[in-house]
N, C-alpha and C positions, 0 to 999 in steps of 0.2 A: 899444055893441058887443053882438052877440048870438052865441051859440054853440049849435049843435045838440047837446045833451048826450046824445042817443041814439046818436051816432056815436063818442063818446070811448072810447078804449081805454087800457090801462096797459101799458107795455112799457119795456125798457131804453133809456136815452138813446142817440141817434145823433149823430154829428158834424154831420149836416146839419139838426138840429132848430133852430127859431128860439127862442133862449133870451132874446131881448131884449124881447119884448112882455108877458111876465108882469108883471102889475100887482097889487101886494099891498095897496095902499090905506093903508099906514101907514109913516111914516118909520122906525119901529123895526125894520121888516122888510127894509130895504134890504140888509143883509148876506146875506139869503137869496137875493135876486136877483143880487147880485154873485157869490156862490158858483156859482149856476147858469150865469151867463154866462162866468166866468173859469176855473172849476176842475172842475165836475161831470163833463164828458166825460173830461178828462184823468185824474181820480181813478178813474173807472170803468174806463178802459182800462188803467190801471196797477195795478189790483187793490187800490187803497187803500180805496175806498168804492164801493158800487154805487148808482146813481141810476136810479130808475124814474119815467117821465114819463106824464102824462096828456095825450094828443094826439087829434086828429081825423085818422084815417088816410087820409081822403079828400083831405087838403090836397095840392094839385098839386106845390108846390115844397118849401119848408121847413116841415114841420109845427110849428105854434105850440104851445108848452107852456102848458097851463092849470093844471097843478099838478105837484108832484114830491115824492118821498121818497127820502132817501139813507140807506143802511144800512151799518154797518161793525161789525167785531168790537170787543168791549170787555170790561169786567169791572165788577163792583160789590162794594164792601165794604158789606155790609148789617148792620144791627143785628140781633143774634140773636133778640131778642124779636119782630121782625117775621116770623120764621119759626116760627110755632107748630106744635106737633104733628110735628116733624121727627124723624128718626132721630138719636140723640145723636152718632153718628159723623160725621154730616154737619156737625154744629155745630163740629167741630174746624177747619173752614176759615174763614178770614177773608174771602177773595175768591172770588167765584163768577163763572162764565162768563156773558156777556151779549152780546146784539146791541144796538148803539146806533143810535137814530134820530138821525142827525147833522143832518139838515135835513128839514123838512116844510113845504110852502107850497102854497096854493091861491089862484088868481087871485081878486081881489075880486068879480068877476062871479059866481063859483061858491061863494063862502064861505057858510056856514050852510045848505048844501044837502045835507050828508052826504058830501061828497068827501073831506074830511079823515079822517073815520072810515073811509071806504072804503080810503084809502091805509093806514091802520093795520091794518085787516082783511086786506088783501092781505099786508102784512108778517108779521102773525101766522101766516097760512096758509103763507107761504113758509118761515118758520122751523120751523113744526110738521112740514111735509111734507119739506123738503129739508135742513135742518140737524140738528134734534133726533134724527132716526133714525140719524144717522151720527156726530155730534160732540156732546159734552156742551154743553148750553146751556140755562140755567134761566130767565134773565130777559131782558126788553127794557128798556133804559134810555134816558132822554131828559133833556137839560138844557133844561127848559121855560122859556120866557119867563113872567114873572109873569102877564101877560094870558092865557096859554094853560093855566095850571094846572087851571082848572075843565073845560076841554075834555078834558084827559088823564084827570082824575078820572072824568068821565062815561064814559070808554072803559075804565075798570078799572085805571088806574095809581094808585099811591100815592106820596106824598112820602116820601123817605127821612127818617126821624124823628130829625133832630139839629137843635139850635137854630140852628146856623150855616147849615144847608141850608135850613130853613124860611124864614129871613130873607134868603136869597140873592136876587140879582136874576135868577138862572137856576137855580132849584132843581132838584136831581136828583130824578127820579121813576122808579119802576120798575113793571113789569108782571111778575107771577110766572106764567110760562107753565104750570107744573104746577097751580097753584092755580086759575087762571082758565080752563083748558081741559079740566078733568076732568069 
C-alpha cells in the first residue's frame, strides 16, 4: 500500500473519516485502533478528548486515517526534585495542570518517518498557542507503552522518577512546557 505523503494534512476527526484501515503492525497496539474506531469521534464531539487525524484531503469519499493523536485535560503529581530552580511558593503544590496525550498512533507504513514526532510537535504548538496563554498548564503527560519510552525520551519527555512508575508496564512520562520551550 502506498500513500502520497505530500498530501497529508492534520485536522480534527470527522464522523465520515475511515477509521478502519489504520494498521499499526503490532498486536499490543490493537487498543489504539479500537479507540479510534469506537470512541474517538464521540469523545471529540462530547468534549471529553480531542482527536486530530492525519489524512489525505483529496480522498473522494471517506478519508483514510494514517495517524492520530488524542488530547485531554489532566494533572500530574510530580516529584519536587524534578522541578529544580523553581520559585519556592510553587513547590507548595503537589499536583500541577497538564494536557494528557491519551492516544498516539501512526500507520505501520509511515512509522519511523517522523510522523509521530510531527503529531507531538503539533500538540506542543497547540498547547503553547491556544491553552497556555489563557489557562494554567505546565506539563504534557503520557502513559507510555514500554516500547515507546525511548521515542518519548528523544522528544524531550522524562520518566516520572518513582520506582513503581519506572517498572510499570505503562510508565508515566512528562514534558515540562516551560523548561523545554524557553
